[in-house]
C-alpha positions as CSV (number, residue, x, y, z in Angstrom):
1,M,-5.0,31.7,6.6
2,S,-8.5,33.3,7.2
3,N,-9.3,35.4,10.2
4,E,-11.6,32.6,11.5
5,S,-8.9,30.0,11.2
6,A,-6.2,32.2,12.7
7,T,-8.4,33.1,15.7
8,I,-9.0,29.4,16.5
9,V,-5.4,28.5,16.1
10,Q,-4.4,31.3,18.4
11,K,-7.0,30.3,21.0
12,L,-5.9,26.7,21.0
13,W,-2.2,27.7,21.0
14,N,-2.6,30.1,23.8
15,F,-3.9,27.3,26.0
16,C,-0.8,25.2,25.0
17,N,1.3,27.9,26.6
18,V,-0.6,27.5,29.8
19,L,-0.1,23.7,29.7
20,R,3.7,24.1,29.2
21,D,3.9,25.0,32.9
22,D,2.5,21.5,33.6
23,G,5.3,20.0,31.5
24,V,3.2,19.5,28.3
25,S,5.4,20.0,25.2
26,Y,4.2,21.5,21.9
27,G,4.3,18.1,20.4
28,D,2.4,16.4,23.2
29,Y,-0.2,19.1,23.0
30,V,-0.9,18.7,19.3
31,E,-1.0,14.9,19.9
32,Q,-3.7,15.3,22.6
33,L,-5.6,17.8,20.4
34,T,-5.7,15.1,17.6
35,Y,-7.3,12.6,19.9
36,L,-9.9,14.9,21.3
37,L,-10.6,16.6,17.9
38,F,-11.3,13.2,16.2
39,L,-13.7,12.2,19.0
40,K,-15.5,15.5,18.7
41,L,-15.8,15.2,14.9
42,A,-17.1,11.6,15.2
43,D,-19.7,12.8,17.7
44,E,-20.9,15.7,15.4
45,Q,-21.3,13.2,12.5
46,T,-24.0,11.3,14.6
47,K,-26.1,14.4,14.8
48,P,-28.3,16.4,12.2
49,P,-27.9,17.0,9.4
50,F,-25.5,14.0,9.1
51,N,-27.2,11.4,11.3
52,K,-24.5,8.8,10.6
53,P,-23.9,5.7,12.8
54,S,-21.1,6.4,15.3
55,T,-17.6,5.1,14.4
56,I,-16.7,5.2,18.1
57,P,-18.0,2.5,20.4
58,L,-20.6,3.5,23.0
59,G,-19.0,4.5,26.3
60,L,-15.7,5.5,24.5
61,D,-17.1,8.5,22.8
62,W,-17.1,12.3,23.2
63,T,-20.2,12.3,25.3
64,S,-18.6,10.1,27.8
65,L,-15.8,12.7,28.4
66,L,-18.3,15.6,28.7
67,E,-20.1,13.7,31.5
68,E,-16.9,13.3,33.7
69,S,-14.7,15.6,35.7
70,G,-11.8,15.4,38.2
71,A,-10.1,12.0,38.6
72,D,-13.0,10.3,36.9
73,L,-12.4,12.3,33.7
74,E,-8.7,11.3,33.6
75,T,-9.6,7.6,34.2
76,Q,-12.2,7.8,31.3
77,Y,-9.8,9.5,29.0
78,V,-7.1,6.9,29.6
79,K,-9.7,4.1,29.1
80,I,-10.7,5.6,25.7
81,L,-7.1,5.9,24.5
82,R,-6.3,2.3,25.6
83,E,-9.3,0.8,24.0
84,L,-9.3,2.7,20.7
85,S,-5.6,1.9,20.2
86,K,-6.7,-1.7,19.6
87,A,-9.2,-0.7,16.8
88,E,-8.7,-1.5,13.1
89,G,-8.5,0.9,10.2
90,L,-8.2,4.7,10.5
91,L,-9.4,4.6,14.1
92,G,-6.4,2.3,15.1
93,V,-3.9,4.5,13.2
94,I,-5.1,7.7,14.9
95,F,-5.0,6.1,18.5
96,R,-2.0,3.8,18.0
97,K,0.1,3.7,21.2
98,S,-1.8,6.7,22.5
99,Q,-1.2,8.0,26.0
100,N,-2.5,10.8,28.2
101,R,0.1,13.5,28.5
102,I,-2.1,16.0,30.3
103,Q,-1.8,15.0,34.0
104,T,-4.0,17.7,35.5
105,P,-7.8,16.8,35.2
106,A,-8.7,20.5,35.3
107,S,-6.5,21.2,32.3
108,L,-7.9,18.3,30.4
109,K,-11.5,19.6,31.2
110,R,-10.6,23.0,29.9
111,L,-9.1,21.6,26.7
112,I,-12.2,19.5,26.1
113,H,-14.5,22.6,26.4
114,L,-12.2,24.6,24.1
115,I,-12.8,21.9,21.4
116,N,-16.5,21.5,22.3
117,D,-17.1,25.2,21.8
118,E,-16.5,24.9,18.1
119,N,-18.8,23.3,15.5
120,W,-16.0,21.6,13.5
121,S,-18.3,19.8,11.1
122,G,-19.9,23.1,10.2
123,M,-16.5,24.3,8.8
124,T,-15.4,23.5,5.4
125,A,-12.5,21.1,4.9
126,D,-10.3,24.0,3.9
127,I,-10.9,25.8,7.2
128,K,-10.5,22.7,9.4
129,G,-7.4,21.7,7.5
130,T,-5.9,25.2,7.7
131,I,-6.4,25.3,11.4
132,Y,-4.6,21.9,11.8
133,E,-1.8,22.9,9.5
134,G,-1.4,26.1,11.5
135,L,-1.0,24.1,14.7
136,L,1.5,21.8,12.9
137,Q,3.5,24.8,11.7
138,K,3.6,26.2,15.2
139,N,4.8,22.9,16.5
140,A,7.6,22.8,13.8
141,E,8.7,26.3,14.8
142,D,9.6,24.9,18.3
143,T,13.1,24.0,17.2
144,K,13.9,22.3,20.5
145,S,11.3,19.6,19.9
146,G,12.8,18.5,16.6
147,A,9.3,18.5,14.9
148,G,10.6,20.8,12.2
149,Q,12.4,17.8,10.5
150,Y,8.9,16.6,9.5
151,F,7.7,19.9,8.1
152,T,9.0,20.9,4.7
153,P,8.5,24.6,3.9
154,R,5.2,24.9,2.2
155,P,6.3,27.4,-0.5
156,L,8.9,24.8,-1.6
157,I,6.3,22.0,-1.7
158,K,3.9,24.2,-3.6
159,A,6.6,25.0,-6.3
160,M,7.5,21.4,-6.7
161,V,3.9,20.4,-7.2
162,N,3.3,23.3,-9.6
163,V,6.0,22.1,-11.9
164,M,5.2,18.4,-11.6
165,R,1.5,19.0,-12.4
166,P,-0.3,16.0,-11.0
167,E,-3.4,14.9,-12.8
168,P,-6.6,13.0,-11.9
169,M,-6.3,9.2,-11.7
170,Q,-2.5,9.4,-11.0
171,T,-1.1,7.7,-7.9
172,I,1.2,9.7,-5.7
173,C,3.5,8.3,-3.1
174,D,5.7,9.9,-0.4
175,P,7.9,7.2,1.3
176,A,8.8,9.7,4.1
177,C,5.5,11.6,4.3
178,G,6.0,13.5,7.6
179,T,2.8,15.5,8.2
180,G,1.5,15.1,4.7
181,G,2.4,18.4,3.0
182,F,3.0,17.1,-0.4
183,F,-0.3,15.2,-0.4
184,L,-2.2,18.3,0.5
185,A,-0.5,20.5,-2.2
186,A,-1.1,17.8,-4.8
187,H,-4.7,17.5,-3.7
188,D,-5.2,21.2,-4.0
189,Y,-3.5,21.4,-7.4
190,I,-5.7,18.7,-8.9
191,S,-8.8,20.1,-7.3
192,E,-8.2,23.7,-8.5
193,N,-7.1,22.7,-12.0
194,Y,-9.5,19.8,-12.8
195,G,-12.3,20.1,-10.2
196,S,-14.9,21.5,-12.4
197,T,-14.4,18.9,-15.1
198,M,-13.7,15.8,-13.0
199,T,-16.0,12.8,-13.1
200,R,-17.5,11.2,-10.1
201,E,-15.0,8.3,-10.5
202,Q,-12.1,10.8,-10.7
203,K,-13.3,12.6,-7.5
204,E,-13.6,9.3,-5.6
205,F,-10.1,8.2,-6.8
206,L,-8.7,11.6,-5.6
207,R,-10.1,11.1,-2.2
208,F,-9.5,7.5,-1.6
209,S,-6.9,6.1,-3.9
210,T,-4.5,8.8,-5.1
211,F,-2.2,9.0,-2.1
212,A,0.0,6.5,-0.3
213,G,2.5,7.4,2.3
214,T,4.8,5.8,4.9
215,D,6.7,7.2,7.9
216,I,8.7,5.3,10.6
217,V,7.5,7.5,13.5
218,D,4.1,6.6,15.0
219,N,3.2,10.0,16.2
220,V,4.1,11.6,12.8
221,V,1.8,9.1,11.0
222,R,-1.0,10.0,13.5
223,L,-0.5,13.7,12.6
224,C,-0.4,13.1,8.9
225,V,-3.5,10.9,8.9
226,M,-5.4,13.5,10.9
227,N,-4.2,16.3,8.6
228,L,-5.5,14.4,5.6
229,Y,-8.7,13.5,7.3
230,L,-9.4,17.1,8.2
231,H,-8.8,18.1,4.5
232,G,-11.3,15.6,3.3
233,I,-8.8,13.0,2.1
234,G,-9.2,9.3,2.9
235,G,-12.0,7.2,4.3
236,T,-12.3,4.4,6.9
237,E,-8.9,3.0,5.9
238,S,-5.7,4.9,6.4
239,P,-3.7,5.8,3.3
240,I,-0.6,6.2,5.6
241,T,1.2,3.3,7.2
242,T,3.9,3.2,10.0
243,D,6.9,1.4,8.6
244,D,10.4,1.7,7.5
245,S,10.1,2.3,3.7
246,L,13.6,1.2,3.0
247,S,13.2,-2.3,4.6
248,Q,11.6,-3.9,1.4
249,D,10.1,-3.4,-2.0
250,T,6.4,-4.0,-1.5
251,G,5.9,-4.4,-5.3
252,T,3.6,-1.4,-5.6
253,R,4.4,1.1,-8.3
254,Y,3.4,4.8,-8.5
255,D,2.9,7.5,-11.2
256,M,4.6,10.1,-9.1
257,V,6.9,10.4,-6.0
258,L,7.0,13.7,-4.1
259,T,9.1,13.5,-1.0
260,N,11.7,15.1,1.4
261,P,13.5,12.1,3.0
262,P,14.8,12.7,6.6
263,F,18.0,14.7,7.0
264,G,21.2,13.0,8.2
265,N,23.7,11.1,6.1
266,R,23.6,7.7,7.9
267,S,20.9,5.2,8.6
268,S,21.4,3.8,12.1
269,I,19.8,1.7,14.8
270,T,20.3,1.7,18.6
271,I,21.2,-1.6,20.1
272,A,21.9,-2.7,23.7
273,T,25.4,-3.9,24.5
274,N,26.4,-6.7,26.8
275,D,27.4,-4.1,29.5
276,G,23.9,-2.6,29.6
277,K,24.8,0.4,27.5
278,R,23.2,1.5,24.3
279,S,25.0,2.4,21.1
280,N,24.3,3.3,17.5
281,T,25.4,1.2,14.7
282,S,25.2,1.9,10.9
283,L,22.3,0.3,9.1
284,T,22.5,-1.1,5.6
285,Y,19.8,-2.5,3.5
286,E,20.5,-5.6,1.4
287,R,18.1,-5.3,-1.5
288,D,18.3,-6.9,-4.9
289,D,16.7,-3.9,-6.5
290,F,19.4,-1.4,-5.2
291,W,22.4,-0.5,-7.3
292,A,24.6,-0.3,-4.2
293,T,24.6,-1.3,-0.6
294,T,25.3,1.7,1.7
295,S,24.4,3.1,5.1
296,N,23.8,6.5,3.5
297,K,20.1,7.2,4.2
298,Q,19.7,9.6,1.2
299,F,21.2,7.2,-1.3
300,N,19.0,4.5,0.0
301,F,15.9,6.6,-0.4
302,L,17.0,7.6,-3.9
303,Q,17.3,3.9,-4.8
304,H,14.0,3.0,-3.2
305,I,12.3,5.8,-5.2
306,K,13.7,4.6,-8.5
307,T,12.2,1.2,-7.7
308,I,8.7,2.2,-6.8
309,L,8.2,4.5,-9.8
310,K,6.2,3.1,-12.8
311,T,7.8,3.3,-16.2
312,D,7.4,6.9,-17.3
313,G,6.7,7.8,-13.7
314,R,8.1,11.1,-12.4
315,A,9.8,12.0,-9.1
316,A,10.8,15.3,-7.3
317,V,13.0,14.6,-4.3
318,V,14.6,16.9,-1.7
319,L,18.2,15.8,-1.2
320,P,21.2,17.2,0.7
321,D,24.4,18.4,-1.1
322,N,26.4,15.2,-0.2
323,V,24.3,13.2,-2.7
324,L,25.7,15.3,-5.4
325,F,29.4,14.6,-4.7
326,E,29.9,11.7,-2.3
327,R,32.4,9.2,-3.7
328,G,32.3,5.4,-3.7
329,S,28.8,4.1,-4.0
330,G,27.6,7.6,-4.5
331,E,29.5,7.9,-7.7
332,M,28.1,4.6,-9.0
333,I,24.5,5.5,-8.0
334,R,24.8,8.9,-9.9
335,Q,26.1,7.1,-12.9
336,Q,23.2,4.5,-12.9
337,L,20.6,7.3,-12.4
338,L,21.9,9.4,-15.3
339,N,22.0,6.3,-17.5
340,Q,18.7,4.6,-16.7
341,F,16.6,7.8,-15.9
342,D,16.0,11.1,-17.5
343,V,17.6,13.4,-14.8
344,H,16.5,16.7,-16.3
345,T,16.4,19.3,-13.5
346,L,18.2,20.2,-10.3
347,L,17.1,23.1,-8.0
348,R,19.8,24.3,-5.7
349,L,18.1,25.5,-2.5
350,P,19.2,28.4,-0.3
351,T,20.2,27.9,3.3
352,G,18.0,29.1,6.1
353,I,14.7,27.7,4.8
354,F,14.5,24.5,6.9
355,Y,13.8,24.1,10.6
356,A,16.7,21.7,10.9
357,Q,19.8,23.9,11.0
358,G,22.8,23.6,8.8
359,V,21.0,22.0,5.8
360,K,22.3,22.6,2.3
361,A,19.7,20.8,0.1
362,N,18.5,20.5,-3.5
363,V,15.5,19.2,-5.4
364,L,16.2,16.6,-8.0
365,F,13.6,16.0,-10.7
366,F,13.9,12.8,-12.8
367,D,11.7,10.5,-14.9
368,K,11.8,6.7,-15.2
369,R,12.2,5.4,-18.7
370,P,12.2,1.9,-20.3
371,A,15.4,-0.1,-20.4
372,R,17.8,0.7,-23.3
373,E,21.5,0.8,-24.0
374,E,21.9,4.6,-24.6
375,P,21.7,6.9,-21.5
376,W,18.4,8.6,-21.0
377,T,19.7,11.8,-19.5
378,Q,20.6,14.3,-22.3
379,K,20.7,17.5,-20.3
380,L,20.7,18.4,-16.7
381,W,19.3,21.9,-16.1
382,I,20.5,23.5,-12.8
383,Y,18.7,26.4,-11.2
384,D,20.8,28.2,-8.6
385,L,18.5,29.7,-5.9
386,R,21.4,29.7,-3.4
387,T,24.1,32.0,-4.6
388,N,23.6,35.6,-3.4
389,K,20.3,34.6,-1.7
390,S,19.8,35.0,2.1
391,F,16.8,33.5,4.0
392,T,16.1,33.0,7.7
393,L,13.1,31.4,9.3
394,K,12.0,34.5,11.2
395,T,13.2,37.7,9.6
396,N,13.3,36.7,5.9
397,P,11.4,33.4,5.3
398,L,10.9,31.8,2.0
399,H,7.7,32.9,0.1
400,D,5.9,31.6,-3.0
401,T,7.2,34.6,-5.0
402,D,10.8,33.5,-4.4
403,L,10.3,30.4,-6.4
404,Q,8.2,31.9,-9.2
405,D,11.1,32.4,-11.5
406,F,12.1,28.8,-11.2
407,I,8.6,27.7,-12.0
408,N,8.6,29.9,-15.1
409,V,12.0,28.8,-16.5
410,Y,11.2,25.2,-15.6
411,N,8.6,25.4,-18.4
412,P,6.4,22.4,-17.5
413,D,4.4,23.0,-20.7
414,N,7.5,22.1,-22.9
415,R,10.8,21.3,-21.2
416,E,12.4,21.1,-24.7
417,A,11.9,24.8,-25.2
418,R,13.8,25.9,-22.0
419,V,16.0,28.9,-22.3
420,E,19.2,29.5,-20.2
421,T,19.2,32.5,-17.8
422,E,21.6,33.9,-15.3
423,R,20.4,31.3,-12.7
424,F,19.4,28.5,-15.1
425,R,22.1,26.6,-16.9
426,A,22.1,23.4,-18.9
427,Y,24.9,20.7,-18.7
428,S,25.1,17.9,-21.3
429,Y,25.4,14.2,-20.4
430,E,28.9,14.2,-21.7
431,E,29.9,17.2,-19.5
432,L,28.5,15.5,-16.4
433,I,30.1,12.2,-17.0
434,E,33.6,13.8,-17.6
435,R,33.5,15.6,-14.2
436,E,35.6,14.0,-11.6
437,H,33.6,11.3,-9.6
438,I,30.5,12.6,-11.6
439,N,30.3,15.5,-9.2
440,L,27.0,17.3,-9.8
441,D,27.7,20.0,-7.2
442,I,27.8,22.7,-9.7
443,F,27.4,26.5,-9.4
444,S,27.7,29.0,-12.4
445,L,27.1,32.2,-10.5
446,K,29.7,34.2,-8.7
447,D,29.1,34.8,-5.0
448,K,29.0,38.7,-4.7
449,S,29.8,38.6,-1.0
450,L,33.2,37.2,-1.9
451,E,33.9,40.0,-4.3
452,D,33.0,43.0,-2.3
453,A,32.9,43.2,1.5
454,A,30.4,46.0,1.2
455,D,27.8,43.5,0.0
456,L,28.1,41.3,3.0
457,P,24.7,40.2,4.5
458,T,23.4,41.8,7.6
459,P,24.8,40.5,10.9
460,D,21.8,38.4,11.8
461,V,22.0,36.7,8.5
462,L,25.8,36.1,8.9
463,V,25.3,34.6,12.3
464,A,22.5,32.3,11.0
465,E,24.8,31.2,8.1
466,I,27.8,30.6,10.4
467,T,25.6,28.6,12.8
468,E,24.3,26.5,9.9
469,N,27.9,25.8,8.6
470,L,29.2,24.9,12.0
471,E,26.3,22.4,12.6
472,A,26.8,20.9,9.2
473,A,30.5,20.5,9.9
474,L,29.7,18.9,13.3
475,A,27.3,16.5,11.6
476,Q,30.1,15.5,9.2
477,F,32.5,14.9,12.0
478,Q,29.9,12.8,13.8
479,N,29.6,10.7,10.6
480,I,33.3,10.2,10.5
481,Q,33.3,9.2,14.1
482,T,30.6,6.6,13.4
483,E,32.6,5.1,10.5
484,L,35.8,5.0,12.7
485,D,33.9,3.3,15.5
486,K,32.5,0.8,12.9
487,N,35.9,0.0,11.6
488,D,37.3,-0.5,15.2
């Protein structure tokens, strides 16, 4: 982040700390910033050198806010949010179900002036986007809000995109898009590697037609759309929709899927009971295109992804450990995936890199192939970035350099020429199928901390790992309780 971007982020974030005394959370603050920033940008576009027609109806624009103060300002702001939430296209997505969370008119006035002091249209898309990404990251770091579940570590996203190597005119989907990190990284990769040679058609396709995303949470979709907008992606129509990706097959197929589906083993919905109480019940999806019917959220996303890929399409998906070893429908899904797809690479991720605690995750890379009798998977290459690695969000966060060796040995230029290393091992299809329940939870390295107590991690790392393990165990017990309740 440049000094200019960092200064603006810090200025905006310092005011958020003031608003917290009024009960405004980090998430609510970023949401209000989104509304106001969009209005300010729309206003700047109507002035020289742009002189474009206003996308905001007269009387609901930025100028109408600058003219008011006190209770009248609050009334005008609520009116703007209410009316714009009914709009079509991008405007409707940004302001969908919008509400005023800043109850003190003086605080609202101060925030408006903070935004008004900057010439946002005079900044490049890189600077505007970096500022917004900085705010989203600060919001994710507030672990109490739960916003971190929508924020995949950027070094991991960048490494996944670097080995997937998206190209101009390819379509890219994220069915659980969060705040749009995969889209931004893919956009940057294409721009940096092909920008100087891209035709006008390719540039327009990159901006308007490359990306398609879905998320089930309205506010997250709003943040994602604004994030893309500030990075110069999209037009008057939103590339992101609010929906449950798993509910149906829309029929659209994509060249590439990059995604980190939400954590948690089970899909569930909250229902009201006859006695007025509310309870969670497991949710299954009856879809003809799925290999198995299950309430396991990750397996459902995996099956959805295999459907929406074009033939010869490619996917990189973050998945928790249980997808590698869970029995029953899990075993059958792994069998079908190995047979019908080229499942070629598995990256075992270290703990301590996600904002959600207790996560043990992996990245699975696979390609869709035409139907045939012989299995498509010949070798699964597994890179172990977990054993003898220690990361924490604050004291030892994941950096780009930590994933450079994986990118090198992945060898995107020629996967057939891969070479085994200490952390990178290949397993044949026959070896995988012969494993009990087709368990892909495989490690080849020895854990040094188990061999020599002197090599134990530092106390803060140990505490972080113990906390993660306890929370993971608690989540498993909660899943067992859900299944018991369901059976009862």
